[in-house]
C-alpha positions as CSV (number, residue, x, y, z in Angstrom):
1,M,-34.2,39.5,-11.7
2,V,-32.7,40.6,-8.3
3,I,-32.5,36.9,-7.2
4,L,-30.8,36.0,-10.5
5,K,-28.2,38.8,-10.1
6,R,-27.5,37.7,-6.5
7,K,-27.0,34.1,-7.6
8,T,-24.7,35.1,-10.4
9,R,-22.7,37.3,-8.0
10,Y,-22.5,34.4,-5.6
11,N,-21.2,32.0,-8.3
12,V,-18.6,34.5,-9.4
13,E,-17.4,35.1,-5.9
14,T,-17.2,31.4,-5.3
15,F,-15.2,30.9,-8.5
16,L,-12.8,33.6,-7.6
17,L,-12.2,32.1,-4.1
18,L,-11.6,28.7,-5.7
19,L,-9.4,30.1,-8.5
20,P,-6.0,30.0,-6.6
21,F,-6.6,26.3,-5.7
22,L,-7.8,25.5,-9.3
23,I,-4.7,27.1,-10.8
24,L,-2.4,25.2,-8.4
25,F,-4.2,21.9,-9.0
26,A,-4.1,22.4,-12.8
27,V,-0.4,23.3,-12.8
28,F,0.9,20.7,-10.3
29,G,-1.8,18.0,-10.7
30,V,-3.6,17.8,-14.0
31,F,-0.7,19.0,-16.2
32,P,1.9,16.6,-14.9
33,I,-0.5,13.6,-15.2
34,A,-1.5,14.6,-18.8
35,Y,2.1,15.3,-19.8
36,S,3.5,12.1,-18.4
37,F,0.8,10.2,-20.2
38,F,1.9,11.9,-23.4
39,M,5.6,11.2,-22.6
40,S,4.8,7.4,-22.3
41,F,4.3,7.4,-26.1
42,T,7.7,9.1,-26.8
43,D,11.4,8.2,-26.4
44,Y,11.9,11.3,-24.2
45,S,15.1,11.3,-22.2
46,A,16.1,13.7,-19.5
47,L,19.6,13.9,-21.1
48,S,18.2,15.2,-24.4
49,P,15.8,18.0,-25.1
50,N,14.7,16.3,-28.3
51,F,12.3,13.4,-28.4
52,N,10.2,11.4,-30.9
53,F,6.7,9.9,-30.8
54,V,7.1,6.2,-30.8
55,G,3.5,5.1,-30.2
56,L,3.1,1.9,-28.2
57,K,6.8,1.0,-28.5
58,N,7.4,1.6,-24.7
59,Y,4.4,-0.5,-23.7
60,I,5.5,-3.4,-26.0
61,R,9.0,-3.1,-24.7
62,M,7.8,-3.9,-21.2
63,F,6.7,-7.4,-22.1
64,H,10.2,-8.2,-23.5
65,D,12.0,-6.6,-20.6
66,E,13.1,-9.4,-18.3
67,V,13.8,-7.0,-15.4
68,F,10.3,-5.5,-15.6
69,L,8.7,-8.9,-15.7
70,T,10.8,-10.0,-12.7
71,A,9.7,-6.8,-10.9
72,L,6.1,-7.5,-11.8
73,K,6.3,-11.0,-10.4
74,N,8.0,-9.8,-7.2
75,T,5.4,-7.1,-6.7
76,V,2.5,-9.6,-7.1
77,I,4.2,-12.0,-4.7
78,F,4.6,-9.1,-2.2
79,V,1.0,-8.1,-2.5
80,V,-0.5,-11.6,-2.3
81,G,1.9,-12.6,0.4
82,T,1.4,-9.6,2.8
83,I,-2.2,-8.5,2.5
84,P,-3.9,-11.6,3.9
85,F,-1.6,-11.6,7.0
86,T,-1.8,-7.9,7.5
87,T,-5.6,-7.9,7.2
88,V,-6.2,-11.0,9.5
89,I,-3.7,-9.9,12.2
90,S,-5.1,-6.3,12.2
91,L,-8.7,-7.6,12.5
92,L,-7.8,-9.9,15.4
93,L,-5.9,-7.2,17.2
94,A,-8.8,-4.8,16.7
95,V,-11.3,-7.3,18.1
96,L,-9.0,-7.9,21.1
97,I,-8.6,-4.2,21.8
98,N,-12.3,-3.6,21.4
99,S,-13.1,-6.3,23.9
100,K,-14.2,-5.4,27.5
101,F,-11.6,-7.6,29.1
102,L,-8.4,-6.0,27.9
103,P,-6.9,-3.4,30.3
104,L,-4.8,-0.5,29.2
105,K,-6.4,-0.3,25.7
106,D,-5.0,3.2,24.9
107,L,-1.5,1.9,25.6
108,F,-2.0,-1.0,23.2
109,K,-3.4,1.3,20.5
110,A,-0.5,3.7,20.8
111,G,2.0,0.8,20.8
112,F,0.5,-0.8,17.6
113,F,0.2,2.5,15.9
114,L,3.7,3.8,16.7
115,P,5.4,2.2,13.6
116,T,3.0,4.1,11.4
117,V,4.3,7.5,12.5
118,V,8.0,6.4,12.2
119,S,9.7,7.0,8.9
120,M,9.9,3.8,6.8
121,V,13.6,4.6,6.1
122,V,14.2,4.5,9.9
123,I,12.3,1.2,10.3
124,S,14.0,-0.3,7.3
125,T,17.5,0.6,8.6
126,T,16.6,-0.9,12.0
127,W,15.4,-4.1,10.5
128,M,18.6,-4.3,8.4
129,Y,20.5,-4.8,11.7
130,L,18.0,-7.4,12.9
131,Y,18.6,-9.3,9.6
132,S,22.4,-9.1,9.7
133,A,24.7,-12.0,10.3
134,D,24.9,-11.4,14.0
135,G,21.4,-9.9,14.3
136,F,18.4,-10.9,16.3
137,F,16.9,-13.4,13.9
138,N,20.1,-15.4,13.5
139,K,20.6,-15.4,17.2
140,M,17.1,-16.8,17.6
141,L,17.9,-19.6,15.1
142,E,21.0,-20.4,17.1
143,F,19.0,-20.4,20.3
144,F,16.6,-23.0,18.9
145,G,19.4,-25.2,17.6
146,M,19.1,-24.3,13.9
147,N,21.8,-23.1,11.5
148,P,21.9,-19.3,11.1
149,I,21.8,-17.8,7.6
150,P,25.3,-16.8,6.5
151,T,25.9,-13.0,6.1
152,S,22.5,-11.2,6.0
153,W,19.0,-12.4,5.3
154,L,18.8,-9.7,2.7
155,A,21.8,-11.0,0.8
156,H,20.2,-14.2,-0.3
157,T,17.8,-14.5,-3.1
158,K,15.6,-17.0,-1.3
159,T,15.1,-15.0,1.9
160,A,15.5,-11.3,0.8
161,L,12.0,-10.7,-0.4
162,L,10.4,-12.7,2.4
163,S,12.4,-10.7,4.9
164,I,11.0,-7.4,3.6
165,M,7.5,-8.9,3.5
166,I,7.7,-9.8,7.2
167,M,8.9,-6.4,8.1
168,D,6.2,-4.8,6.1
169,V,3.4,-6.8,7.8
170,W,4.8,-5.8,11.2
171,A,5.0,-2.1,10.2
172,A,1.5,-1.9,8.7
173,I,-0.7,-3.8,11.1
174,G,-1.0,-0.9,13.6
175,Y,-2.5,1.5,11.1
176,Y,-5.1,-1.1,9.8
177,T,-5.9,-2.1,13.4
178,I,-7.0,1.4,14.1
179,L,-9.2,1.4,11.0
180,F,-10.8,-1.9,12.0
181,L,-11.3,-0.6,15.5
182,A,-13.1,2.4,14.2
183,G,-15.4,0.1,12.2
184,L,-16.0,-2.2,15.2
185,Q,-17.0,0.8,17.4
186,S,-19.5,1.9,14.8
187,I,-21.5,-1.3,15.2
188,P,-24.6,-0.8,17.4
189,Q,-24.2,-2.6,20.8
190,Q,-27.9,-3.4,20.8
191,L,-27.2,-6.1,18.2
192,Y,-24.7,-7.8,20.4
193,E,-27.0,-7.6,23.4
194,A,-29.9,-9.1,21.4
195,A,-27.7,-11.9,20.1
196,A,-26.5,-12.7,23.6
197,I,-30.0,-12.8,24.9
198,D,-30.9,-15.3,22.1
199,G,-28.0,-17.5,23.3
200,A,-25.7,-17.0,20.3
201,S,-22.1,-18.1,20.8
202,K,-19.2,-15.6,20.4
203,S,-18.1,-17.2,17.1
204,K,-21.6,-17.0,15.7
205,I,-21.9,-13.4,16.8
206,F,-18.6,-12.6,15.1
207,F,-19.4,-14.3,11.8
208,K,-23.1,-13.3,11.7
209,I,-23.0,-9.8,13.1
210,T,-19.5,-8.4,13.3
211,L,-18.0,-9.5,10.0
212,P,-21.0,-8.7,7.8
213,L,-21.3,-5.2,9.3
214,L,-17.5,-4.7,9.1
215,K,-17.5,-5.5,5.4
216,P,-17.3,-1.8,4.2
217,T,-14.3,-1.3,6.5
218,L,-12.8,-4.6,5.3
219,Y,-13.1,-3.5,1.7
220,F,-11.5,-0.2,2.5
221,V,-8.6,-1.7,4.3
222,I,-7.9,-4.3,1.6
223,A,-8.2,-1.7,-1.2
224,L,-5.9,0.7,0.7
225,N,-3.4,-2.0,1.5
226,T,-3.4,-3.2,-2.1
227,I,-2.6,0.3,-3.5
228,R,0.1,0.8,-0.9
229,S,1.6,-2.7,-1.5
230,F,1.8,-2.3,-5.2
231,Q,3.7,1.0,-4.7
232,I,6.3,-0.4,-2.3
233,F,9.5,1.6,-2.7
234,S,11.1,2.9,0.5
235,E,11.8,-0.6,1.9
236,I,13.4,-1.8,-1.3
237,F,15.4,1.4,-1.8
238,T,16.7,1.4,1.7
239,M,17.3,-2.3,2.4
240,T,18.3,-4.0,-0.9
241,G,18.2,-1.7,-3.8
242,G,16.3,-4.4,-5.8
243,G,19.0,-7.0,-5.2
244,P,20.4,-9.6,-4.8
245,M,20.0,-10.4,-8.5
246,N,16.7,-8.5,-8.8
247,S,15.1,-10.9,-6.3
248,T,13.5,-7.9,-4.5
249,Q,13.0,-5.7,-7.6
250,T,9.6,-4.2,-7.6
251,I,7.7,-2.1,-10.2
252,V,8.1,1.3,-8.5
253,H,11.7,0.7,-7.7
254,Y,12.4,-0.3,-11.3
255,L,10.5,2.7,-12.4
256,Y,12.8,4.9,-10.3
257,I,15.9,3.2,-11.9
258,V,14.6,3.6,-15.4
259,G,13.5,7.2,-14.9
260,F,16.1,8.7,-12.5
261,R,19.2,6.6,-13.1
262,N,18.8,5.7,-16.8
263,F,16.9,8.9,-17.5
264,E,14.5,7.1,-19.9
265,M,11.5,9.2,-18.9
266,G,9.3,8.0,-21.7
267,Y,9.7,4.3,-20.7
268,A,9.4,5.2,-17.0
269,S,6.1,7.0,-17.7
270,A,4.8,3.9,-19.6
271,I,5.7,1.7,-16.6
272,A,3.8,4.1,-14.3
273,Y,0.6,4.0,-16.3
274,V,0.8,0.2,-16.6
275,L,1.0,0.2,-12.8
276,V,-2.0,2.5,-12.5
277,L,-4.0,0.2,-14.8
278,I,-3.0,-2.9,-12.7
279,I,-4.0,-1.2,-9.4
280,F,-7.3,0.0,-11.0
281,L,-8.2,-3.5,-12.3
282,V,-7.3,-5.2,-9.0
283,T,-9.2,-2.8,-6.8
284,L,-12.2,-3.0,-9.2
285,V,-12.3,-6.8,-8.8
286,Q,-11.9,-6.4,-5.1
287,G,-14.8,-4.0,-5.1
288,K,-17.1,-6.5,-6.9
289,L,-16.1,-9.3,-4.5
290,L,-16.0,-7.6,-1.2
291,R,-18.0,-4.3,-1.3
292,S,-21.3,-4.4,0.4
293,E,-24.5,-3.5,-1.5
294,S,-25.0,-0.5,0.8
295,I,-21.8,1.3,-0.3
């Protein structure tokens, strides 16, 4: 009986200690998520206190909304076009930094990681100057005898999205390099020593030891990068605003326009939950294809 009373008292004390966090989490976490899901089935507008339940009308509207379909296409292009380059370059840089022959490793790690701690708005603004008519990239084209792009790279439908993708790869590789480096340093050195004694080549060691043991980190990097890429916003908002002619419009930026410019909160909520579903399904497939059995 005494033990039971002590256990009950311990549980009550634990609950009371957690209560402030639980209240905050319920008010600022659970409630907004639940309420926005409810709003996705209404025609709620921030300009009017009255709204009506419209069922799946907002979700059906998306598949007839040309701007949303364009934003979806651009987002998929951005995800598919950046993740392979970001992953491969980050992995190669991590292997290089982890090698015994590279001096000043800490300097390289700090240099690659620096863009991660800089605001994306600052990075985007800087790259806007690089992409301008008299910017670095046009000067390089002139240097190699090619015709520069008139005005800005961001002002043309054929180069705007590609320009943002290049910048995003450059800005993201440092963070994922550090993640890969942590994964590489967790691999036991005895495996490499045993493989070297057996006469295995460096390429065979990489593909037979490093890559299989790095698979959990690889899955984490790709999943994290996928989620981040599907939610790209700051770059679009700062550099192009979705233009020219919606050639850089993405789902999250279009959601922002619908919700905070057009004030169609119901439709914006529906877009948000479709994006959540897309990310969930994509990461689920990635988990089936990439995740190791030990995870």
